[in-house]
C-alpha positions as CSV (number, residue, x, y, z in Angstrom):
1,M,26.4,-7.0,6.8
2,N,23.8,-9.0,4.9
3,K,21.9,-9.5,8.1
4,I,21.7,-5.8,8.7
5,I,20.6,-5.1,5.1
6,G,18.0,-7.9,5.3
7,V,16.5,-6.7,8.5
8,L,16.5,-3.1,7.2
9,I,14.7,-4.1,4.0
10,I,12.0,-6.0,6.1
11,V,11.5,-3.1,8.4
12,C,11.3,-0.7,5.5
13,G,8.8,-3.1,3.9
14,I,6.6,-2.9,6.9
15,A,6.6,0.9,6.8
16,L,6.1,0.9,3.0
17,S,3.1,-1.5,3.2
18,L,1.5,0.6,5.9
19,Y,2.0,3.8,3.9
20,L,0.7,2.3,0.6
21,G,-2.1,0.2,2.1
22,V,-3.5,2.5,4.7
23,Y,-2.7,6.1,3.7
24,V,-2.5,6.0,-0.1
25,C,-5.2,3.4,-0.9
26,L,-7.6,3.3,2.1
27,I,-7.6,6.9,3.2
28,G,-7.0,8.3,-0.3
29,G,-9.8,6.2,-1.7
30,I,-12.2,7.4,1.0
31,V,-11.2,11.0,0.4
32,Q,-11.6,10.6,-3.3
33,I,-15.1,9.2,-2.9
34,I,-16.1,12.1,-0.6
35,E,-14.7,14.7,-2.9
36,A,-16.4,13.1,-5.9
37,V,-19.8,13.0,-4.2
38,K,-19.5,16.7,-3.2
39,Q,-19.4,17.8,-6.9
40,T,-22.6,18.8,-8.5
41,P,-22.6,16.4,-11.4
42,V,-21.2,13.4,-9.6
43,P,-18.4,11.9,-11.7
44,T,-19.1,8.2,-11.6
45,L,-15.6,7.3,-12.7
46,D,-14.0,9.1,-9.7
47,V,-16.4,7.3,-7.4
48,A,-15.6,3.9,-9.0
49,W,-11.8,4.5,-8.7
50,G,-12.2,5.5,-5.1
51,I,-14.1,2.2,-4.4
52,V,-11.5,0.2,-6.2
53,R,-8.7,1.9,-4.2
54,V,-10.5,1.1,-0.9
55,L,-11.2,-2.5,-2.0
56,L,-7.6,-3.2,-3.1
57,S,-5.9,-1.5,-0.2
58,S,-5.2,-4.7,1.7
59,L,-3.8,-6.4,-1.5
60,V,-1.5,-3.5,-2.1
61,G,-0.3,-3.4,1.5
62,W,0.3,-7.1,1.7
63,G,1.9,-7.3,-1.8
64,S,4.4,-4.6,-1.0
65,F,5.2,-6.2,2.3
66,A,5.6,-9.6,0.7
67,L,8.0,-8.2,-2.0
68,C,10.2,-6.6,0.6
69,F,10.0,-9.7,3.0
70,V,11.1,-12.0,0.2
71,T,14.0,-9.7,-0.7
72,G,15.0,-9.2,2.9
73,G,14.8,-13.0,3.5
74,A,17.1,-13.6,0.6
75,F,19.7,-11.3,2.2
76,L,19.2,-13.1,5.5
77,A,19.6,-16.5,3.9
78,D,22.9,-15.6,2.3
79,S,24.5,-14.7,5.6
């Protein structure tokens, strides 16, 4: 049972890292930058947060995967 849970956590970690890294941070950051630039007085804070989201997207993706991988690996090591 621990093997199934460990593999399931690792697979969910892959899906979570792709969702957070690609969709939330990378695509969300690009959309935030575009929407901020469209506004008449350009809000610099929105542009800055969009740039930060794009730059940190790989860190967020890898971090969430690493957390789930370590947890799943602990379940696999116990079995």
